[in-house]
VOGU-3710 file (C-alpha; in Angstrom, 3 decimals, decimal comma):
1> miffhrksyt> -64,655/-31,632/-7,217  -64,290/-35,210/-8,524  -60,847/-36,389/-9,286  -60,370/-39,536/-11,471  -57,147/-41,689/-11,077  -55,900/-43,043/-14,176  -55,199/-46,578/-13,862  -54,188/-47,533/-17,396  -52,770/-46,419/-20,463  -54,386/-45,144/-23,533
11> lvelmivvlv> -54,291/-46,882/-26,957  -52,005/-43,914/-28,408  -49,474/-44,266/-25,642  -49,174/-48,123/-26,160  -48,742/-47,408/-29,887  -46,138/-45,125/-29,414  -44,133/-47,701/-27,171  -44,670/-50,218/-29,669  -43,225/-48,002/-32,319  -40,090/-46,876/-30,396
21> iaiilaivvp> -39,482/-50,692/-29,797  -39,782/-51,337/-33,534  -37,576/-48,445/-34,509  -35,062/-49,663/-31,928  -35,125/-53,491/-33,412  -34,658/-52,109/-36,948  -31,307/-50,451/-36,180  -29,939/-53,054/-33,829  -30,909/-56,495/-35,410  -29,072/-55,823/-38,943
31> nylktgraaa> -25,996/-54,871/-37,210  -26,003/-57,816/-34,846  -26,561/-60,109/-37,921  -23,611/-58,342/-39,756  -21,243/-58,816/-36,635  -21,997/-62,366/-36,287  -21,276/-63,203/-40,030  -17,964/-61,252/-39,705  -16,872/-63,183/-36,717  -17,581/-66,352/-38,557
41> knacinnlkq> -15,563/-65,310/-41,643  -12,484/-64,420/-39,416  -12,886/-67,578/-37,554  -12,669/-69,382/-41,128  -9,680/-67,514/-42,316  -7,797/-68,521/-38,823  -8,795/-72,150/-39,539  -7,313/-71,706/-43,183  -4,102/-70,416/-41,643  -3,761/-73,197/-39,198
51> idgaieqwal> -4,636/-75,680/-41,952  -1,933/-73,862/-44,381  0,603/-73,977/-41,675  0,182/-77,734/-41,007  0,391/-78,591/-44,647  3,839/-76,879/-44,708  4,874/-78,550/-41,533  3,660/-81,892/-42,608  5,425/-81,224/-46,306  8,949/-80,147/-44,363
61> dntiqsgtqp> 8,861/-83,163/-41,976  8,220/-85,768/-44,821  10,219/-84,152/-47,387  7,016/-83,738/-49,688  7,946/-82,008/-53,078  6,110/-78,937/-54,381  3,177/-79,774/-56,547  2,346/-83,167/-54,793  -1,341/-83,511/-54,007  -1,845/-85,156/-50,598
71> sieqeeviyv> -3,961/-88,187/-50,576  -7,068/-88,572/-48,228  -4,698/-90,705/-45,927  -2,339/-88,019/-45,917  -4,799/-85,296/-45,284  -5,699/-87,185/-42,231  -1,869/-87,037/-40,895  -1,975/-83,294/-41,983  -4,624/-82,478/-39,513  -2,731/-84,285/-36,553
81> yidggkpacp> -0,230/-81,304/-36,935  -3,351/-79,007/-35,533  -4,324/-78,897/-31,863  -7,672/-80,229/-31,616  -7,636/-81,960/-34,724  -9,591/-81,093/-38,277  -11,233/-77,663/-37,794  -14,733/-76,881/-39,279  -15,658/-73,821/-40,877  -18,319/-71,856/-38,765
91> skgvytiypv> -20,482/-71,361/-41,784  -20,758/-74,950/-42,666  -18,025/-74,530/-45,544  -16,028/-77,384/-46,658  -12,048/-77,279/-46,682  -10,216/-78,507/-49,804  -6,607/-79,141/-49,772  -4,718/-78,422/-52,885  -1,192/-79,431/-54,013  1,800/-78,595/-51,641
101> gdkpqvrcsk> 3,078/-75,299/-52,566  0,067/-73,927/-54,406  -1,040/-70,512/-53,088  -3,453/-70,945/-51,315  -2,846/-74,546/-50,466  -6,406/-74,832/-48,792  -9,504/-73,451/-49,630  -13,045/-73,038/-48,173  -16,247/-73,660/-50,172  -17,512/-70,498/-48,900
111> eseghtlp> -14,665/-68,342/-50,604  -17,164/-66,211/-52,555  -18,284/-64,961/-49,067  -14,573/-63,764/-47,980  -13,479/-67,093/-46,398  -10,107/-66,837/-48,243  -6,515/-66,430/-47,201  -5,305/-63,009/-47,789
//
């Protein structure tokens, strides 16, 4: 009696393994991307809160009246109130400061994606 020792996989076995890996990736990758976008949005909202608080503190320290639009030079002073300086949106958005007392006093250009103060 002759016994054959199998030393390799058949094409069908390899195709099944590839199919299983493809199914797993189809489930995992979209969830991973969604989690990354949510983390970036939350980090941006935190930055907006810090900037908003810095504007309030700057306005109180310098007795700035409500409705005053900070100049570019004043904006640089506002960012001194934030540890680490001017924050950047993780999604490459741009922060814009509005007049003191407006709600919100700062907005992100990615506002349509949920990067906004609650």
